[in-house]
N, C-alpha and C positions, 0 to 999 in steps of 0.2 A: 582360557581367557587371556593368557599370555600372548597367543598368536594375535589378538585383536588389539592389545593394548600397548604392549612393549615391543613386538616385532617392527612395527614402522618406525620406531624410534632406534632400536638397538641393531636390526638386521638390514633395514631398508631406509637408512637416514636421508640419502639423497638419491635414491633408486627411482628413477623416473621410467624405467622399463618394466614390463610386465603388467599385471592386473591386480586390481583390489576389488574385493567383492563388496555388495552394498553393506553387508553386515560388519565387514572389517572397517570400512569407512566410516559408517555411523557411530559405531562404538569407539572409535579413535576419536571422532569429533566429540561425543559425549565425554570421553575421558578428559579432553582438553578443557572443555566447558567446566566441568565439575572440579578440576584442579584449580582453575583460575578462581572459581567461586570460594574455593576452601581457603585458598591463599588470601583471598580478600576478607574473609571472616576472621582468619587467625590475625592478621594485621589488624583489624578492627578491634578485637578482644585484646591483643596484646599491647595496644596503644602505640604502635609504630607510627612514627611521624608520616604524614602523607607523601612527602617527597621521597622518603626511603622506600615506602611501599610502592610507589610508582616506578622507582628505579629497579627494585626487584621484579616487579611484574614486567616491566619493559625487557630485561635482561632474559626472563622465561619466555616472552613471545618471540624474541629474536632467536633464541635458541630452538623453538619449535616451529619457526617459520617454513624452513626448507622440508622438514618431515610432512608438514600439513600441505605443502605445495606439492610434493612428490606423491602423497597418497591421493590427492585430489586428480593428479593427472593420470594416476593408474587407475583410478574410478572411471574417468571419462573414457579412458581406452577400453575398459571392461564393457562399458555401455555401448561401445561402438562408435564412439566420437573421438576427434582428434584432441590431444592434450593441449593444442594451441587455443582451444576454446576457453581456456582458463583466462585468457585476456579479456573475455566479456566481463570478468569481475571488475575491470576498471570502469564500466558504465554504471553509474549509481541506479539503484534499485531494479531496474528492468534487466540488467546483466546479472545481477545477483539471483533474481527470480528464475531466469532461464537456467543458470548453473544449478540451482536447486532442483529444478526439473530433471536436468541431466543427470544429476547425482542420484536421483530416485529411480532412473530408467532401469529396467531389467538387463541383466548380463546378455551379452551375444556370445553364442558359442562358435 
């Protein structure tokens, strides 16, 4: 499990070369989603002020932005697409849907 959750952060922090399997990409994405949800719940239960919670959440998002971008680029490369297609994410809704399809695309050997 460490291969899928911690390796993109510890070993491939800003590694845009290579490939990432669908399983590795989606487990890392799930890990980020669950981590953000847990942090939100903990802040809500602990009664942390909204501004402090937002600041801590922002710091975490900034710290994990590059690993997320890197694993997305590696996932696109594994599907046989150019990592430059990540720029489609700048197009609201339609670009995100196209990227979602590319992320689900089977690996090219």
